[in-house]
Backbone as CSV, one residue per row, in Angstrom:
resi,resn,N_x,N_y,N_z,CA_x,CA_y,CA_z,C_x,C_y,C_z
1,MET,-50.551,-11.532,85.953,-51.869,-10.586,86.053,-52.976,-11.290,85.422
2,HIS,-54.077,-11.300,85.939,-55.366,-11.768,85.502,-55.577,-11.117,84.075
3,PRO,-56.203,-11.894,83.054,-56.323,-11.325,81.676,-57.412,-10.333,81.737
4,LEU,-58.359,-10.461,82.460,-59.569,-9.392,82.878,-59.033,-8.052,82.990
5,PHE,-57.910,-7.872,83.534,-57.464,-6.483,83.873,-56.059,-6.133,83.087
6,LEU,-55.756,-7.025,82.212,-54.599,-6.880,81.352,-54.773,-5.575,80.441
7,THR,-55.773,-5.228,79.884,-55.810,-4.146,79.009,-55.950,-2.839,79.840
8,TRP,-56.307,-2.734,80.932,-56.352,-1.700,81.872,-55.088,-1.348,82.227
9,TYR,-54.113,-2.380,82.429,-52.729,-2.255,82.778,-52.022,-1.443,81.767
10,ARG,-52.443,-1.809,80.510,-51.703,-1.139,79.417,-52.324,0.301,78.867
11,VAL,-53.160,1.017,79.685,-53.828,2.256,79.279,-52.659,3.307,79.068
12,LYS,-52.755,3.859,77.821,-51.905,4.932,77.483,-50.487,4.796,77.627
13,GLY,-50.059,3.452,77.584,-48.570,3.206,77.686,-48.118,3.224,79.205
14,LYS,-48.717,3.879,80.044,-48.350,4.081,81.501,-49.062,3.086,82.420
15,GLY,-50.065,2.544,81.709,-50.920,1.466,82.479,-51.890,2.112,83.553
16,LEU,-52.666,1.257,84.121,-53.349,1.570,85.137,-52.628,1.638,86.495
17,TYR,-51.678,0.955,86.482,-50.514,1.037,87.637,-50.109,2.500,87.771
18,ALA,-49.986,3.185,86.882,-49.588,4.701,87.132,-50.553,5.522,87.982
19,ILE,-51.886,5.116,87.602,-52.802,5.990,88.457,-53.499,5.120,89.550
20,SER,-53.322,3.813,89.519,-53.894,2.974,90.714,-52.914,1.882,91.042
21,PRO,-51.684,2.031,91.413,-50.891,1.021,91.863,-51.535,0.013,92.980
22,GLY,-52.247,0.491,93.763,-52.852,-0.488,94.782,-53.714,-1.435,94.084
23,THR,-54.691,-1.109,93.357,-55.507,-2.028,92.666,-54.722,-3.063,91.869
24,ILE,-53.797,-2.640,90.902,-52.968,-3.652,90.315,-52.327,-4.520,91.181
25,SER,-51.850,-4.040,92.185,-50.825,-4.978,93.030,-51.861,-6.034,93.647
26,GLU,-53.021,-5.813,93.710,-54.080,-6.751,94.264,-54.731,-7.764,93.211
27,ILE,-54.292,-7.571,91.918,-54.956,-8.410,90.970,-53.916,-9.040,89.918
28,MET,-52.934,-9.477,90.477,-51.628,-9.815,89.589,-51.940,-11.242,88.999
29,ASP,-52.642,-11.990,89.688,-53.052,-13.373,89.200,-54.264,-13.819,89.709
30,LEU,-54.793,-15.030,89.220,-56.103,-15.367,89.429,-56.389,-15.631,90.893
31,PRO,-55.604,-16.198,91.728,-55.830,-16.266,93.228,-56.074,-14.868,93.892
32,SER,-55.091,-13.913,93.574,-55.174,-12.743,94.067,-56.402,-11.870,93.721
33,THR,-56.732,-12.169,92.410,-58.042,-11.468,91.618,-59.162,-11.815,92.702
34,GLY,-59.223,-13.295,92.780,-60.281,-13.857,93.572,-60.310,-13.227,95.067
35,GLN,-59.271,-13.035,95.648,-59.183,-12.482,96.997,-59.824,-10.780,96.883
36,PHE,-59.384,-10.288,95.873,-59.787,-8.819,95.610,-61.210,-8.686,95.640
37,ILE,-61.893,-9.696,94.874,-63.370,-9.720,94.498,-64.046,-9.907,95.941
38,LYS,-63.504,-11.019,96.834,-64.010,-11.296,98.113,-64.060,-9.989,98.962
39,GLN,-62.878,-9.297,98.906,-62.642,-8.306,99.692,-63.680,-7.065,99.365
40,LYS,-63.951,-6.916,98.061,-64.877,-5.882,97.597,-66.282,-6.270,98.065
41,ILE,-66.680,-7.682,98.049,-67.912,-7.929,98.586,-68.200,-7.739,100.092
42,THR,-66.963,-8.234,100.889,-67.062,-7.741,102.312,-67.168,-6.280,102.573
43,GLN,-66.481,-5.403,101.697,-66.509,-3.951,102.010,-68.030,-3.394,101.774
44,ALA,-68.589,-4.098,100.642,-69.858,-3.609,100.467,-70.923,-4.012,101.512
45,LYS,-70.841,-5.297,101.978,-71.682,-5.664,103.097,-71.560,-4.914,104.287
46,LYS,-70.291,-4.342,104.542,-69.961,-3.430,105.691,-70.319,-2.183,105.464
47,ARG,-70.799,-1.805,104.086,-71.128,-0.511,103.558,-69.913,0.520,103.838
48,GLU,-68.558,-0.111,103.702,-67.301,0.484,103.713,-66.983,1.225,102.277
49,SER,-67.354,0.603,101.340,-67.321,0.929,99.887,-68.013,-0.065,99.044
50,PHE,-68.104,0.370,97.611,-68.840,-0.230,96.660,-68.112,-0.183,95.348
51,CYS,-68.220,-1.456,94.737,-67.532,-1.550,93.326,-68.541,-1.954,92.325
52,PHE,-68.778,-1.161,91.365,-69.813,-1.494,90.233,-68.985,-1.742,89.030
53,LEU,-69.577,-2.838,88.269,-68.684,-3.271,87.105,-69.233,-2.465,85.832
54,ILE,-68.599,-2.125,84.898,-69.077,-1.780,83.636,-68.836,-2.709,82.555
55,ARG,-69.918,-3.360,81.778,-69.790,-4.370,80.985,-70.330,-3.881,79.698
56,ASP,-69.656,-4.574,78.625,-70.088,-4.284,77.092,-71.393,-5.111,77.006
57,LYS,-72.298,-4.309,76.661,-73.935,-5.122,76.467,-73.754,-6.060,75.282
58,LYS,-72.835,-5.939,74.154,-72.941,-6.941,73.054,-72.198,-8.211,73.600
59,ASN,-71.083,-8.235,74.374,-70.360,-9.506,74.577,-70.264,-9.698,76.162
60,ASN,-70.806,-8.795,76.959,-70.867,-9.099,78.429,-69.432,-8.955,79.045
61,LYS,-68.400,-8.562,78.207,-67.142,-8.404,78.601,-66.933,-7.030,79.681
62,LEU,-66.118,-7.398,80.662,-66.084,-6.380,81.669,-64.945,-5.442,81.073
63,VAL,-65.506,-4.119,80.971,-64.631,-3.061,80.389,-64.334,-1.917,81.170
64,GLY,-64.930,-2.001,82.435,-64.373,-0.966,83.606,-65.105,-1.059,84.963
65,LEU,-64.716,-0.189,85.793,-65.146,-0.302,87.118,-65.574,0.990,87.607
66,ILE,-66.386,1.123,88.525,-66.625,2.454,89.165,-66.712,2.076,90.856
67,TYR,-65.954,2.709,91.538,-65.883,2.720,92.978,-66.688,3.745,93.665
68,VAL,-67.202,3.396,94.790,-67.868,4.343,95.727,-67.019,4.106,96.955
69,LEU,-66.178,5.120,97.344,-65.255,4.807,98.414,-64.976,6.007,99.303
70,ARG,-64.135,5.859,100.255,-64.021,7.048,101.208,-65.402,7.773,101.673
71,ILE,-66.098,6.565,102.084,-67.491,7.007,102.550,-67.595,7.443,103.986
72,ASP,-68.212,8.575,104.099,-68.274,9.249,105.429,-69.921,9.434,105.639
73,TRP,-70.302,8.476,106.581,-71.700,8.222,106.708,-72.360,9.397,107.649
74,LYS,-71.364,10.106,108.357,-71.898,11.228,109.080,-72.480,12.386,108.159
75,ILE,-72.073,12.535,107.164,-72.398,13.573,106.281,-73.686,13.362,105.607
76,PRO,-74.090,12.321,104.804,-73.136,11.385,104.154,-72.526,11.877,102.911
77,LYS,-71.412,11.375,102.811,-70.764,11.858,101.375,-69.787,10.586,101.025
78,ALA,-69.322,10.555,99.605,-68.486,9.423,99.281,-67.704,10.062,98.084
79,GLU,-66.698,9.423,97.745,-65.892,9.755,96.463,-66.163,8.528,95.411
80,LEU,-66.131,9.068,94.367,-66.361,8.151,93.109,-65.047,8.121,92.355
81,GLY,-64.613,6.907,91.855,-63.579,6.643,91.079,-63.810,5.605,90.006
82,TYR,-63.337,5.896,88.822,-63.771,5.016,87.635,-62.615,4.678,86.725
83,TYR,-62.596,3.645,86.186,-61.677,3.244,85.133,-62.481,2.650,83.998
84,ILE,-61.862,2.734,82.799,-62.530,2.118,81.324,-61.389,1.571,80.598
85,ASP,-61.680,0.652,80.035,-60.776,0.158,78.822,-60.522,1.073,77.970
86,LYS,-59.217,1.348,77.420,-58.900,2.463,76.508,-59.784,2.327,75.314
87,SER,-60.167,1.035,74.746,-60.760,0.793,73.619,-62.234,1.276,73.859
88,TYR,-62.675,1.581,74.806,-64.145,1.999,75.264,-64.306,3.397,75.530
89,GLU,-62.882,4.299,75.702,-63.042,5.514,76.075,-63.777,6.470,75.009
90,GLY,-64.356,7.556,75.377,-65.059,8.421,74.490,-66.070,8.163,73.609
91,LYS,-66.706,7.129,74.287,-68.022,6.641,73.671,-69.273,7.066,74.504
92,GLY,-69.088,7.591,75.704,-70.259,7.909,76.512,-70.472,6.910,77.625
93,ILE,-69.832,5.596,77.506,-70.212,4.600,78.484,-69.942,4.952,79.789
94,THR,-68.729,5.515,80.204,-68.514,5.826,81.513,-69.379,6.966,82.045
95,THR,-69.770,7.905,81.237,-70.712,8.922,81.610,-72.162,8.200,82.065
96,LYS,-72.623,7.335,81.203,-73.893,6.818,81.369,-73.804,5.960,82.816
97,ALA,-72.739,5.155,82.958,-72.488,4.333,83.993,-72.278,5.244,85.428
98,VAL,-71.670,6.280,85.279,-71.521,7.098,86.411,-72.759,7.786,86.799
99,ALA,-73.720,8.082,85.830,-74.983,8.564,85.987,-75.904,7.705,86.947
100,LYS,-75.780,6.314,86.477,-76.711,5.349,87.219,-76.089,5.161,88.612
101,VAL,-74.642,5.237,88.770,-74.265,5.112,90.199,-74.515,6.367,91.017
102,ILE,-74.524,7.575,90.428,-74.896,8.582,91.177,-76.335,8.431,91.534
103,ARG,-77.324,8.141,90.931,-78.732,7.746,91.262,-78.747,6.697,92.364
104,HIS,-77.997,5.751,92.175,-78.045,4.805,93.405,-77.461,5.388,94.583
105,CYS,-76.481,6.113,94.522,-75.941,6.814,95.728,-76.923,7.733,96.517
106,PHE,-77.614,8.495,95.528,-78.497,9.561,96.185,-79.761,8.987,96.508
107,SER,-80.310,7.949,95.859,-81.598,7.430,96.046,-81.659,6.211,97.090
108,GLU,-80.764,5.244,96.903,-80.465,4.149,97.599,-79.778,4.148,98.953
109,LEU,-78.401,4.896,98.730,-77.595,4.964,100.003,-77.891,6.248,100.707
110,LYS,-78.770,7.015,100.078,-79.046,8.534,100.669,-77.968,9.261,100.962
111,MET,-76.984,9.311,100.000,-75.722,10.252,100.142,-76.211,11.797,100.055
112,ASN,-75.559,12.598,100.653,-75.811,13.939,100.533,-75.012,14.765,99.383
113,LYS,-73.616,14.159,99.278,-72.639,14.827,98.425,-71.856,13.687,97.845
114,LEU,-71.305,13.769,96.571,-70.588,12.752,95.912,-69.355,13.862,95.581
115,PHE,-68.021,13.365,95.497,-67.062,13.877,94.992,-66.089,13.062,94.331
116,LEU,-65.298,13.762,93.256,-64.246,12.952,92.619,-63.003,13.912,92.353
117,ARG,-61.944,13.167,92.163,-60.767,13.903,92.013,-60.056,13.524,90.606
118,THR,-59.540,14.355,89.797,-59.026,14.095,88.636,-57.660,14.688,88.386
119,ALA,-56.740,13.918,87.839,-55.511,14.718,87.301,-55.840,15.925,86.615
120,LYS,-55.077,16.820,86.527,-55.321,18.039,85.805,-55.252,17.747,84.571
121,SER,-54.378,16.594,84.036,-54.216,16.437,82.598,-55.488,15.420,82.100
122,ASN,-56.364,14.937,82.997,-57.401,13.930,82.522,-58.479,14.547,82.098
123,LYS,-58.538,15.056,80.879,-59.619,15.733,80.226,-60.955,14.972,80.213
124,GLY,-60.812,13.674,79.835,-61.813,12.768,79.738,-62.600,12.515,80.966
125,SER,-61.902,12.322,82.049,-62.522,12.207,83.400,-63.310,13.456,83.829
126,GLN,-62.739,14.711,83.528,-63.242,16.076,83.713,-64.651,16.268,82.980
127,ARG,-64.592,15.591,81.903,-65.834,15.711,80.859,-66.957,14.951,81.522
128,VAL,-66.541,13.619,81.830,-67.462,12.829,82.803,-68.131,13.578,83.911
129,ALA,-67.238,14.144,84.543,-67.795,14.794,85.821,-68.666,15.996,85.592
130,LEU,-68.440,16.843,84.522,-69.042,17.892,84.078,-70.496,17.456,83.517
131,LYS,-70.413,16.451,82.740,-71.671,16.044,82.040,-72.490,15.342,83.071
132,ASN,-72.167,15.057,84.083,-73.021,14.309,85.495,-73.215,15.645,86.351
133,GLY,-73.037,16.778,86.009,-73.415,17.782,86.827,-72.599,18.234,88.134
134,PHE,-71.479,17.621,88.170,-70.244,18.109,89.159,-70.009,19.270,88.917
135,LYS,-69.489,20.011,89.803,-68.903,21.428,89.709,-67.376,21.317,90.200
136,ARG,-66.461,22.106,89.577,-65.247,21.917,90.032,-65.255,22.966,91.240
137,GLU,-64.668,22.509,92.340,-64.645,23.235,93.511,-63.425,23.653,94.010
138,GLY,-62.265,23.210,93.349,-61.034,23.592,93.645,-59.817,22.652,93.073
139,THR,-58.556,23.109,93.258,-57.509,22.290,92.812,-56.666,21.956,94.218
140,LEU,-56.442,20.677,94.426,-55.550,20.215,95.564,-54.151,20.058,95.134
141,ARG,-53.306,20.946,95.812,-51.999,20.824,95.116,-51.275,19.685,95.817
142,LYS,-50.482,18.906,94.906,-49.496,17.718,95.214,-50.411,16.726,96.249
143,ASP,-51.619,16.433,95.678,-52.502,15.665,96.589,-52.675,14.204,96.097
144,PHE,-52.064,13.741,95.122,-52.150,12.385,94.518,-50.709,11.873,94.062
145,ARG,-50.390,10.729,94.710,-49.193,10.055,94.193,-49.379,9.030,93.123
146,MET,-48.779,9.335,92.025,-48.839,8.457,90.830,-47.974,7.053,91.100
147,GLY,-48.209,6.101,90.428,-47.575,4.740,90.535,-45.959,4.957,90.585
148,ASN,-45.626,5.950,89.719,-44.038,6.278,89.559,-43.542,7.037,90.921
149,GLY,-44.473,7.413,91.758,-43.981,8.192,92.850,-44.237,9.769,92.950
150,LYS,-44.491,10.233,91.668,-44.666,11.640,91.556,-45.970,12.172,92.181
151,LEU,-45.809,13.282,92.884,-47.167,13.719,93.389,-47.357,14.762,92.452
152,ILE,-48.880,14.733,92.084,-49.388,15.802,91.270,-50.580,16.390,91.809
153,ASP,-50.933,17.628,91.239,-52.040,18.503,91.448,-53.190,17.773,90.875
154,ILE,-54.425,17.987,91.599,-55.614,17.370,91.123,-56.848,18.372,91.275
155,TYR,-57.781,18.118,90.361,-59.022,18.924,90.359,-59.833,18.059,91.283
156,TYR,-60.764,19.016,92.175,-61.800,18.285,93.047,-62.987,18.670,92.620
157,TYR,-63.999,17.643,92.330,-65.232,18.200,91.719,-66.326,17.719,92.838
158,GLY,-67.269,18.218,92.930,-68.465,17.984,93.835,-69.705,18.042,93.202
159,LEU,-70.688,17.218,93.806,-72.110,17.151,93.356,-72.928,17.018,94.516
160,VAL,-73.817,17.871,95.018,-74.678,17.734,96.064,-76.192,17.413,95.518
161,ARG,-76.681,16.435,96.471,-77.891,15.937,96.192,-78.955,17.179,96.121
162,GLU,-79.953,17.392,95.060,-80.896,18.453,95.225,-82.089,18.189,95.667
């Protein structure tokens, strides 16, 4: 696995694999990481999805990602997904980065609605959503498959452009 993503892989003992097995399978070494980056650039050019980096301002280290995915241009709406290195959790970094992506989605991409889904146990992600004005719209039962194969319930949050 590329060292850039190693700390994410070890998040809370379960690793990023537990919540995003697809991403981890695409970045196991330097060549596959390069392909992953090329794929994200192509998807952005086609307006299929967008990937934003979260960097530490002190050392320019990559510490997280924010995805804009599952875009439906007919509405238009999209899902936000985000990860941050465990050592950067709880510092408000994700909240601020998500706020910038929200502004970009509403002002530049002209999205009408953004949504995100969190595991019921992911209190940090729920705080990020609420601090950015998202409202919990419901619970989706057995709607997400973890890396270990287990289906879990998730909370669905929505934010509508005002």
